[in-house]
N, C-alpha and C positions, 0 to 999 in steps of 0.2 A: 230431520225428517218428518213429512206429514204423515200419520196412520191412514190409511186406505179402510174405509169400514162399509162390508155391507151387512143388509140389512142394517141402515142402524134403529131405527125402530125395536125390531125384535131386541139386539143385543141390549137397546138399552132396558127394557120388558125383564129379559130377562137378570141384567146384572142391577135392575133394582129389586126383583124378587129376593137374592142373596144379602145387598143392604141391607134391607129392611126388617130381614129373616133373621138378619145379625144383629138386628138395631130388638127388635123387640126379644130375642133367647139372652141380651146381657140386662135386662129390663130388672131391675133391684128394687126392695121397697127406700126409699127414701128415709135414713135414718134418725137423721133432723130436722123441725118443723122449723127451725129459725129464718127468716126472711131474706133474699138474696142470700144462705149459704155458700160455702166452700164449695158444694155437691154442683148447685146450680151456677158457678160461675165456670167450674172448671170443665159442665156441660155446654153451656154455649162456647167456650174455645173450641170444641169439639166441634160443633156445630160449624165453625169460624173457617176451621182449618179445611173440615171438608168441603166447604161452597168455595173454598177458593179452589182449590189442588181441582174439584170439580168441573170452575170455570177456565179454569189454564188449559182442561184435555181438552174441555168439547168444542171452544173455542179457536182453543192457540197451536193442538196436538193433531187433533181429527180433520182428519181433512173432508168431512160433514157434520158443521155444527148439530145435526140433531139428533146425533148421538151424545148421551147422557140429559137432554132435557129431558125435565124439566130442571135436574137437580145441578145445571152449570148456569143457570141464574142469577146466582144471587152473591157474584164474588163479592161485588161494591162493597154489598154487607157484612163479609165474613169480614173485610176489611176494619168499615166503622165498629165491627163489631168489639175488637183485637182496639181500637181509641177506647171506646168505651170503658170499658174492663180497665187497658190501662188509666185511664182518668180516676175511674171509681175505684183502686187499689193502690194508688199514690196518698190519692187523698187518706183514707183509713186509714192507712197506716199513718201518713204525718198526724193525723189527729191523736192516735193510741197511744205512739212513740215519735214524737217529732226529733227529726235529723238536723243535726249543724246544716251546712249549705256542702264542706266540704265533703262530710260522713255521709249525706245520702250520694254523691257523684260515685263516692269510693264502692260505698254498696250497692247502687241501682249498674252503673255504668259498667260495672266489673260483668255484671249479668246477660249483658247484651255485649261483650267486647269479645268474651270467650270464646262460646261457638263458634260467632262469625270470626274469630279469627281463621280457629281450626277448619271451619268448613271453603274460608275463600282462599285461606291454605294448600287444603287439597284440591280445590278445583283448578286455580294455577297451575301446581303442578302437574293432575292428572289432562288436562287440557296441552299440557307441552308434549307428553310422554305418547300419548294415545292418538289424541287426533293432530299434532305439531300445530300446537295453535299459542300462539304469543301477545301479551297484552301492551299498551305501552308503559312508559314507567310512572308517567301522570296516573292511567288510572289505577294503577296496581298501589299507590301510595293512596290515591282518591279512599281507594278501598278498604283500607286497614283502618283509614279515621272514622268510618260510617259513611263516605259521600257518594251517592250514587245517580248522577245526574241523569243519566239515560234508564229508561228501563224499555228496551226494544229485550222482546224473547226470544232472537237468534242471535244479538250482535255482542249485547251487553252479557258481562263475565253470569251475572244470577238475576235477572229482569227485578224478580219480585223483590228487590232488596232494594229500592227505591224505598220501601217500606220504614227500612232501618231509619236513612233520611231524617225521615217527620218523626219518626219516635225518637231520637236522638235528641232531636229538636224541642220537645214538648218535653223531657226530661231536663234537661238543659234549661227550660223554660220556669219550668215546676217552682222548684224551692226558690227561686227569686221572686216567687211572687206570689207565696202562699204562706201569708200572714195570718197566723193561730188566733189573735184578738179581730180584726178582720178579714175571714175566711171566704167571705164572699165576694171582695174583691178577686179573687186568685180564676175565676172562670172566664171574668171579663177583663181580665188585663194577658192573661193564656190566648183569646180568641183573638184581641185586639193586636198583639205582637204576631201576631197567627198571618192576620191579615194587612201589616202592616210588613212584614219578610216578604208573602206571595207579590206586593207590587210594587218592589223593589226588581232590579234589571238582574236577574240569577243566572248564573250561568250552569241551567240546566234543558234537558230541549224541552220543546213544548209540548209535546205529551204526557211528560214527569210534571208538569207545571198543570198541566189541568185535575192529572192524579192527586194531586196538593189539593187543589182548588173545593174538589168534590170530598171533601175528609177534614174539612173545617173548624165542623162541628162536631164530630162526636169526641174527642178529647173533653172541652171545655164541658161538656155533656154531663162524660163522668164523671169533670169534679163536684159540678151539681147535684146530683146524684149521689156522689160519697158524704155528699155536705149535709145532706137529709134521711137519707135511708133509713139510722136507724129512728128516726122520731116517724117511720110509717107503720101505721098497724092494721093488719088485713085479719079485718073478722068478720067477714062474710056469709052466712049461711050456704051450706055446701052446693043447693042450685042454683046461687046467685055464682056463689066461686063458680062450678061449673060450667054456668055460661058464658064466664069471661075466660075462660079457660078454650070455651070454643071460637070466640067470638076474635079471639086474638090469635090462635091459630089459620082461622077465616083468612084472617087481614094479613098477615105473615106469606100465604098462598097468592093473594090477589096480587100484595107488593113486591113479590119476589117476581111475578110473571109481567106483571103490570110495572116496570119498573122504573117508566123514564127517562130511560138509556136514548140519549140521543136529543135531548129535551135539553131544555137551558137548565143549566147547570145547579142551577138554583133547587130546581123541579126534581130532577135527579138526587140531588141532597138530601131532598125533603123525602122524598118518598122511601131514600133506603134508610135513614131515618128513624121513621113511623113504621117499617120491614124491623129496624132491632128494635125498637120498642118494642115491637107484638111478641119477638122471640122473648124478652125479657119478662114480660109479663106470663107469660105460657110455663116458662121453665118454674118461674117463681112461685110458680102457685100448684105445681106438677106435683105430685105424691111420690112419685117414684124416679128414677133415678135411672137414668139408659147410663151401663157400663163402656159398650161401647166410644160414646160421645164423651164421656171423665175422662177413660185413655189418651185417647187421641190429646184430649184437650192440657192431662199435662204434659205431650210430648210436643203441644203444637206450636211452636217459638222455633226448636230446633226440627219440627220437622217442615217447618214455612221456608226455612234456610235451605235445605237441601230439596226438598219436590222438585219445583223444576229443572233444574238440572240432572236429578235421577230418574226425571220422564222422557226427556228430549233429548243429551245425549250418551248419557250411560242406561239406556234402557234397559236391562238383558229383557224381558218376556214383547222385545216388540212385537216377535215372529207369529205371536200367541194371538186366538181373536179378541177380540177389545174388549172384552168382556171379562177374559181370566187375566190379559193385559192391565186392567186396574184395581180388578183386584189383590190380585197377586205383589203388585206396587203399593199398595195401600199396607200388606204386611211386611216387606220389605221395609219401606219410609217408616213405618211404627218403632221395627228394628231398631234403625239405624239412629231413629233419632233417640230413641231407647238411651243405647250406645252411646250417643254423642252424652246425653243430659249427665252418665256418668262421669264421664271426662271431668265436668265443668266442675261435680262436686270432687 
């Protein structure tokens, strides 16, 4: 059910004050000077999960798309950040501690599947008991193996899980293409494998296929960055560094709003990657850490799995003013994400 928003501009203004205030209160001095540190990647994951949540609320849950604008415009950028960081993280890990293919699958896939199995089991049960809603057997089986061919926000069990299918594909292909003696082959082979698969007749709906095609470059780009990032040296003086930070932030703002959505997919994907790059530069160079972003970044995978069902079907705060609904749901999602992460351990 769509949420009615009276005075979306005012609601967004007050939410902005709360959200930005919490961000500012959570600032801490960055304790490491390492380029693209763990703190940086956690903050980027935090940005990514917020952009995804705000996009889903603003464009699919709110009856008025002006609510949460412009926070809601960068959902695709959030997906690209997740894919980029996945490619980056897997590459750095394989370079420092190369795992045989079977060991790689055992370690990595279990981390993806275990929280997924918990979430979809709970959703199937809750939908049946509370909403008296059932699903075809083939959809249930497909969900447990991570295949989500649909992305309809109101029909499918959890529409954002289309992302799980694409990330599982990359996790499957990556160790097959990563040759330590010839590492530069990996991003090329992964990209070629993606394009080859996407040009086949896939058993997915058209909207989901479009989403796949909009995000073909981010993971290979993350691999490429992972191969070279340790060789990058940042020796700018403070004025040049400050200028780059300001420019990267302005580029992020401009390309987020002027995102090319609805234009040629190549243009849209290019703009989205430019937005992603500007964020990478910004968070790599700043000397402080937004703790709020880091917390949500650490919990981002778990929150991604649960956020849409909580917001759309089991929204405990739907009767409250929208700005309170969003704020309280963010708290709830962080608590549930933390609990799910503890179960995973």
